[in-house]
C-alpha positions in Angstrom: -21.9 8.4 8.7 -24.0 6.1 6.7 -23.0 2.5 5.9 -21.6 2.0 2.4 -24.2 0.2 0.2 -23.1 -2.9 -1.7 -24.8 -5.3 -4.0 -23.5 -8.8 -4.7 -24.6 -10.6 -7.9 -23.5 -14.2 -7.5 -25.2 -17.5 -8.5 -23.2 -19.6 -6.0 -25.4 -19.2 -2.9 -22.7 -20.4 -0.4 -20.1 -18.0 -1.8 -22.6 -15.1 -1.9 -23.6 -15.7 1.8 -19.9 -15.8 2.8 -19.2 -12.5 1.0 -22.4 -11.0 2.4 -21.5 -11.9 6.0 -18.0 -10.6 5.6 -19.0 -7.3 4.2 -21.7 -6.8 6.8 -19.0 -7.3 9.5 -17.1 -4.5 7.8 -20.0 -2.2 8.1 -21.6 -2.4 4.7 -25.4 -2.5 3.9 -25.6 -5.5 1.6 -28.2 -6.8 -0.9 -27.7 -10.1 -2.7 -29.2 -11.5 -6.0 -28.3 -14.3 -8.4 -28.8 -12.6 -11.8 -30.1 -9.7 -13.9 -33.7 -10.1 -13.0 -33.0 -9.9 -9.2 -30.6 -7.0 -9.8 -33.2 -5.0 -11.7 -35.8 -5.4 -8.9 -33.2 -4.5 -6.2 -32.0 -1.4 -8.1 -35.6 -0.1 -8.1 -35.3 0.5 -4.3 -31.6 0.3 -3.5 -28.8 2.4 -5.0 -25.4 0.8 -4.3 -22.1 2.6 -4.2 -20.3 -0.7 -4.6 -21.0 -4.0 -6.5 -19.5 -7.4 -6.8 -20.6 -9.3 -9.9 -19.8 -12.8 -10.9 -19.2 -13.2 -14.6 -21.5 -16.2 -14.9 -24.9 -15.6 -13.2 -28.4 -17.1 -13.4 -29.9 -16.3 -16.8 -26.6 -15.4 -18.6 -23.7 -13.1 -18.3 -22.6 -10.9 -15.5 -21.5 -8.4 -18.1 -25.2 -7.6 -18.6 -25.4 -6.9 -14.8 -22.3 -4.6 -15.1 -24.0 -2.7 -17.9 -27.2 -2.3 -15.9 -25.3 -1.2 -12.8 -23.3 1.4 -14.7 -26.5 2.7 -16.4 -28.1 3.0 -13.0 -25.2 5.0 -11.6 -21.9 5.5 -13.4 -20.1 6.2 -10.1 -20.8 2.7 -8.7 -17.5 0.9 -8.1 -18.0 -2.5 -9.8 -15.7 -5.5 -9.3 -16.2 -8.5 -11.6 -15.2 -12.0 -10.3 -14.7 -15.1 -12.4 -13.4 -18.6 -12.1 -11.4 -18.2 -15.2 -9.9 -14.8 -16.1 -10.1 -14.1 -19.8 -8.4 -11.1 -21.3 -11.4 -10.6 -23.6 -14.0 -10.6 -20.8 -11.8 -8.5 -18.6 -11.6 -5.8 -21.3 -15.3 -6.0 -21.9 -16.1 -5.7 -18.2 -13.9 -2.5 -17.9 -15.5 -1.1 -21.1 -18.9 -1.6 -19.6 -18.1 0.2 -16.4 -16.3 -2.2 -14.0 -13.4 -0.7 -12.1 -11.6 -4.0 -11.6 -11.7 -7.7 -12.6 -10.5 -10.4 -10.2 -10.0 -14.2 -10.7 -11.6 -16.5 -8.1 -10.8 -17.4 -5.4 -10.9 -13.8 -4.2 -11.7 -12.7 -0.6 -13.2 -9.6 0.9 -9.8 -8.1 1.4 -9.0 -8.5 -2.4 -12.4 -7.0 -3.3 -12.1 -4.0 -1.0 -8.6 -3.3 -2.3 -10.0 -3.4 -5.9 -12.7 -0.9 -4.9 -10.0 1.4 -3.5 -7.9 1.3 -6.7 -9.0 4.2 -8.9 -6.0 4.5 -11.1 -4.1 1.8 -12.9 -0.6 0.8 -12.0 1.8 2.2 -14.7 4.7 0.4 -12.9 3.2 -3.1 -13.6 5.9 -5.2 -15.2 5.5 -6.1 -18.9 6.0 -9.7 -19.7 7.8 -10.9 -22.7 6.4 -14.4 -22.4 4.2 -15.1 -25.4 0.7 -16.4 -24.8 0.3 -20.1 -25.4 -1.9 -21.6 -28.1 -4.0 -23.2 -25.4 -4.6 -19.9 -23.6 -5.5 -18.2 -26.9 -7.9 -21.0 -27.7 -9.5 -20.8 -24.2 -9.8 -17.0 -24.5 -11.5 -17.3 -27.9 -13.9 -20.0 -26.5 -14.8 -17.9 -23.5 -15.2 -14.7 -25.6 -17.6 -16.6 -27.9 -19.5 -18.1 -24.9 -20.1 -14.6 -23.6 -21.2 -13.4 -27.1 -23.8 -16.3 -27.2 -24.9 -15.9 -23.6 -23.2 -19.2 -22.7 -25.2 -21.2 -25.3 -23.0 -24.2 -25.9 -24.5 -25.2 -29.2 -24.3 -21.8 -30.7 -20.8 -21.3 -29.5 -19.7 -24.6 -31.0 -21.3 -23.6 -34.3 -19.5 -20.2 -34.4 -16.2 -21.8 -33.5 -16.6 -24.5 -36.2 -16.2 -27.4 -33.8 -18.4 -30.3 -32.7 -20.6 -29.6 -29.7 -19.3 -32.6 -27.8 -15.7 -31.5 -28.4 -16.5 -28.1 -26.9 -18.3 -29.7 -24.0 -15.2 -31.8 -23.2 -13.0 -28.7 -23.3 -15.3 -26.9 -21.0 -15.4 -29.9 -18.6 -11.6 -29.6 -18.3 -11.7 -25.9 -17.4 -14.8 -25.0 -15.5 -16.3 -21.5 -15.9 -17.7 -20.0 -12.7 
């Protein structure tokens, strides 16, 4: 039996190394890169069955990496990780080909469980709690950041707010 092939796209070198070691111990053949350029060169010689992609990577959005992985092989099981889970980016990640979306901190067990989940859970409880204004604002900011490839000035312009105001809001809730 051949080892399952995994690619990790993560800009945090320490976290990427930790994940890499953990997956190697579990029998995976692993490649690591920190953004779309590295991913493109790895895909030229390595075809992964599994992928872990951080939402924010070197050179822009992990969503571009999801798109590239899905175009390379639609059967690749892709899990997207992010420091702040946004409904908008979760939906986009799934539309682009990810099988699951996890908020950090997530460990190897969480990721492997996400790889294994093929079907959704129809028994998931519905909540009647309305979304707060702060959460809606943050999701809109994050959605616009993704649309602008994390360009703060352009995001502020599109949202109609001062760049410094946006920068202060982002400092309070880090995006990883």
